[in-house]
C-alpha positions in Angstrom: 0.2 0.0 0.0 1.4 3.4 -1.0 1.8 5.7 1.9 0.0 9.2 2.0 2.0 12.0 0.3 3.5 14.6 2.7 1.6 17.6 3.4 -1.5 15.9 2.5 -4.8 14.9 4.3 -7.2 12.4 3.4 -10.5 13.9 2.7 -13.9 12.3 1.5 -15.6 14.5 -1.1 -18.9 13.6 -2.8 -19.2 14.8 -6.6 -21.9 14.3 -9.0 -21.0 11.6 -11.8 -20.8 14.7 -14.2 -18.5 16.6 -11.9 -16.3 13.7 -11.3 -16.3 12.8 -15.2 -15.4 16.5 -15.9 -12.4 16.7 -13.2 -11.2 13.4 -14.5 -11.2 14.5 -18.3 -9.4 17.6 -17.1 -6.8 15.4 -15.2 -6.4 12.8 -18.3 -5.9 15.6 -20.7 -3.0 17.0 -18.6 -1.5 13.5 -17.4 -2.1 14.2 -13.7 -3.8 12.4 -10.7 -7.4 13.2 -10.1 -6.5 14.5 -6.6 -4.0 17.0 -8.2 -6.6 18.1 -10.7 -9.3 18.7 -8.1 -6.9 20.5 -5.9 -5.8 22.7 -8.9 -9.3 23.5 -10.0 -10.5 24.2 -6.4 -7.7 26.8 -6.0 -8.2 28.4 -9.3 -12.0 28.7 -8.3 -11.0 30.3 -5.2 -8.9 33.0 -6.9 -5.6 31.9 -6.3 -2.8 32.8 -8.7 -2.4 30.6 -11.7 1.2 29.6 -10.4 -0.2 28.6 -7.0 -3.2 26.9 -8.2 -1.3 24.8 -10.8 1.3 23.9 -8.5 -0.5 20.5 -7.3 -0.8 19.6 -11.2 3.0 20.4 -11.8 3.9 18.1 -8.8 1.8 15.4 -10.0 3.3 15.5 -13.6 6.9 15.7 -12.4 6.2 12.7 -9.9 4.8 10.6 -12.6 7.7 11.4 -15.1 10.4 10.7 -12.4 8.7 7.5 -11.5 8.6 6.4 -15.1 12.1 7.2 -15.7 13.2 5.4 -12.6 11.2 2.4 -13.6 13.0 2.7 -17.3 16.5 2.9 -15.6 15.8 -0.2 -13.4 14.5 -2.2 -16.3 17.7 -1.2 -18.2 20.0 -2.1 -15.5 18.4 -5.5 -14.9 18.7 -6.2 -18.7 22.2 -5.1 -18.5 23.0 -7.5 -15.5 21.3 -10.4 -17.2 23.5 -9.7 -20.2 26.7 -9.4 -18.3 25.9 -12.7 -16.6 25.3 -14.5 -20.0 28.4 -13.0 -21.3 30.5 -14.0 -18.2 29.1 -17.6 -18.3 29.8 -18.1 -22.1 33.3 -16.7 -22.0 34.0 -18.7 -18.8 32.6 -21.8 -20.8 34.9 -21.1 -23.8 38.1 -20.6 -21.6 37.3 -23.6 -19.7 37.3 -25.6 -23.0 40.1 -23.8 -24.7 42.6 -23.5 -21.8 41.3 -25.7 -18.8 44.9 -25.6 -16.9 44.8 -21.9 -16.9 41.3 -21.2 -16.3 41.6 -20.4 -12.5 44.6 -18.1 -13.0 43.0 -16.2 -15.9 39.7 -15.8 -14.1 41.6 -14.5 -11.1 43.6 -12.0 -13.1 40.4 -10.7 -14.8 38.8 -10.2 -11.4 41.7 -8.4 -10.0 42.1 -6.2 -13.1 38.7 -5.2 -13.0 38.4 -4.4 -9.5 41.5 -2.1 -10.0 40.0 -0.6 -13.0 36.6 0.2 -11.0 38.5 1.6 -8.1 40.6 4.0 -10.1 37.2 5.3 -11.0 35.8 5.2 -7.6 33.1 3.0 -8.9 33.1 0.1 -6.2 34.2 1.7 -3.0 32.6 -1.4 -1.1 35.1 -4.0 -2.6 37.1 -5.6 0.2 40.8 -6.0 0.4 40.3 -9.8 0.2 38.6 -9.6 -3.1 41.4 -7.3 -4.4 44.2 -9.5 -3.2 42.5 -12.9 -3.9 40.4 -12.3 -6.9 37.2 -13.7 -5.3 34.4 -12.5 -3.3 34.0 -13.7 0.4 30.3 -14.2 0.2 
């Protein structure tokens, strides 16, 4: 269950079907939530400046877009992780088949080189010294 937004209060409001449909249509045309639309329209009706009245609508649009972009980023990162895993398994299998005696040493050297490269870019501050020294994780 999604928690209530900060600085908001739950309020039950009764609307006619026509009023609800009009607010929903206004919200849909602008890509905002029903609540943001209702608050913006109420503020406009109360005579607030357009900038103040449309603030809830703007917050709603920004929130939806940020959430959409974060979901997209998470999907891209997940796809990247899957592809990296497939690549590692395929290259490991090829290496083991072609050079079985040197497989462990090559794998260890590749991991150590990767850790050094990422550390130079401050990408993996959480890498432990044992991973750096031994080429394998503690977990």
